[in-house]
C-alpha positions as CSV (number, residue, x, y, z in Angstrom):
1,M,-29.2,-32.7,-84.5
2,I,-26.2,-32.8,-82.3
3,Y,-24.8,-36.1,-81.0
4,R,-22.5,-36.2,-78.0
5,G,-19.3,-38.0,-78.5
6,C,-15.7,-38.3,-77.5
7,W,-12.5,-37.9,-79.4
8,V,-8.7,-37.5,-79.1
9,V,-6.2,-36.3,-81.7
10,C,-3.3,-38.6,-82.5
11,P,-0.1,-36.6,-81.8
12,T,1.8,-38.5,-84.5
13,C,-0.4,-37.9,-87.6
14,M,-3.0,-35.5,-86.1
15,F,-5.9,-37.8,-87.1
16,P,-9.0,-37.2,-84.8
17,I,-9.9,-40.6,-83.3
18,R,-13.6,-40.8,-82.5
19,L,-14.5,-42.9,-79.5
20,P,-17.9,-44.1,-78.2
21,Y,-19.5,-41.8,-75.7
22,L,-19.3,-44.1,-72.7
23,P,-20.1,-42.0,-69.6
24,K,-21.1,-45.0,-67.5
25,K,-19.1,-47.8,-69.0
26,K,-15.8,-49.3,-67.8
27,L,-13.5,-47.5,-70.2
28,L,-14.2,-44.0,-68.9
29,R,-15.4,-45.0,-65.4
30,K,-11.9,-46.2,-64.5
31,W,-10.5,-42.8,-65.2
32,L,-11.8,-41.1,-62.0
33,D,-8.1,-40.5,-61.2
34,P,-6.9,-37.8,-63.7
35,S,-3.4,-39.3,-63.7
36,R,-4.7,-42.7,-65.0
37,T,-3.7,-43.4,-68.6
38,I,-4.8,-45.8,-71.3
39,L,-3.1,-47.1,-74.4
40,L,-4.9,-46.3,-77.7
41,V,-3.8,-47.1,-81.2
42,C,-4.4,-44.6,-84.0
43,P,-6.3,-46.3,-86.9
44,V,-4.4,-44.4,-89.5
45,C,-0.7,-44.4,-88.5
46,V,-0.9,-47.4,-86.1
47,H,1.0,-45.7,-83.4
48,V,0.0,-46.6,-79.8
49,G,-0.1,-43.7,-77.6
50,E,-0.6,-43.3,-73.8
51,Y,-3.4,-40.9,-73.2
52,Q,-4.7,-39.2,-70.0
53,K,-8.3,-38.3,-69.2
54,R,-7.7,-34.6,-69.9
55,E,-6.7,-35.3,-73.5
56,F,-10.1,-36.7,-74.4
57,Q,-12.7,-34.2,-75.4
58,I,-16.5,-34.6,-75.1
59,I,-18.0,-32.7,-78.0
60,G,-21.1,-32.5,-80.1
61,F,-21.0,-34.1,-83.6
62,R,-23.3,-33.5,-86.4
63,I,-23.3,-37.1,-87.5
64,P,-24.7,-40.0,-85.4
65,D,-22.4,-42.1,-83.2
66,P,-21.1,-44.9,-85.4
67,F,-20.6,-47.1,-82.3
68,S,-24.3,-47.0,-81.3
69,R,-25.2,-47.6,-85.0
70,R,-22.9,-50.7,-85.1
71,R,-20.8,-49.2,-87.8
72,A,-17.7,-49.0,-85.6
73,S,-16.3,-51.0,-82.7
74,L,-13.9,-50.4,-79.9
75,Y,-11.6,-53.3,-79.3
76,A,-9.4,-54.1,-76.3
77,I,-6.3,-56.0,-77.3
78,E,-4.4,-57.9,-74.5
79,V,-0.8,-58.2,-75.5
80,P,1.6,-60.1,-73.2
81,C,5.2,-59.0,-73.0
82,A,7.9,-61.2,-74.6
83,I,10.6,-60.4,-72.0
84,P,11.3,-63.6,-70.0
85,L,9.7,-63.5,-66.5
86,C,8.1,-60.1,-67.1
87,G,4.5,-61.3,-66.9
88,K,3.1,-57.8,-67.8
89,T,0.2,-57.5,-70.2
90,A,-0.6,-54.3,-72.1
91,R,-4.3,-53.5,-72.8
92,I,-4.4,-51.5,-76.0
93,Y,-7.7,-50.0,-77.2
94,A,-8.4,-49.8,-80.9
95,V,-11.2,-48.4,-83.1
96,A,-12.2,-50.2,-86.3
97,A,-15.0,-50.4,-88.7
98,A,-17.5,-53.1,-87.8
99,T,-17.3,-54.6,-91.3
100,V,-13.6,-55.4,-91.0
101,S,-12.8,-58.9,-89.7
102,V,-10.6,-59.5,-86.6
103,T,-8.2,-61.4,-88.8
104,S,-7.7,-58.4,-91.0
105,L,-7.3,-56.2,-88.0
106,L,-4.6,-58.5,-86.6
107,E,-2.7,-58.2,-89.8
108,L,-2.8,-54.4,-89.5
109,W,-2.1,-54.4,-85.7
110,K,1.1,-56.4,-86.1
111,H,2.6,-53.1,-87.2
112,F,1.8,-51.4,-83.9
113,V,4.4,-48.7,-83.0
114,L,4.4,-48.3,-79.2
115,R,5.4,-44.9,-78.0
116,A,4.8,-45.8,-74.4
117,S,6.1,-48.8,-72.4
118,P,3.5,-50.7,-70.3
119,C,6.4,-52.6,-68.7
120,R,8.1,-49.4,-67.3
121,G,11.4,-51.2,-66.7
122,H,12.3,-52.1,-70.3
123,I,11.3,-51.7,-73.9
124,F,8.0,-53.5,-74.5
125,K,8.3,-56.4,-76.9
126,P,5.0,-58.2,-77.5
127,F,4.7,-62.0,-78.0
128,P,3.5,-63.1,-81.5
129,R,-0.1,-62.3,-82.3
130,R,-1.3,-65.8,-81.6
131,T,-1.0,-65.0,-77.9
132,W,-3.1,-61.8,-78.2
133,A,-6.6,-61.7,-76.7
134,V,-9.0,-59.5,-78.7
135,S,-12.4,-58.5,-77.5
136,R,-14.9,-55.8,-78.1
137,V,-15.2,-53.4,-75.2
138,E,-18.8,-54.4,-74.7
139,E,-17.5,-57.9,-74.0
140,V,-14.8,-56.8,-71.5
141,R,-15.8,-57.4,-67.9
């Protein structure tokens, strides 16, 4: 059986990052403009990359979607900038196994390497993790 899914390859370590197939959900619906980008962290090398719609491929997998089987989750991490008076917040998406706790993920995510700057005017420096908001994409409104 073939299962539709979505993936993108990390340009840093070449790891294929599988994403949930969300044709009608917020994550993909907001990409109607092909120039729109999102920030996505690689679960292997922890590099945060800026990806455009054209970089994501919809393909058929031979294994079931781990997101629909509740074995993987897509998280949205809201990270405020530490530059005084900036006020910008980066929304970084991350894929993780459903069995891993958010506390463990935060320990891993503190090593984020941002290749893109959501602030555009300066190098992005996030506040400490205690200011981060983490939610599953299903919970994001």
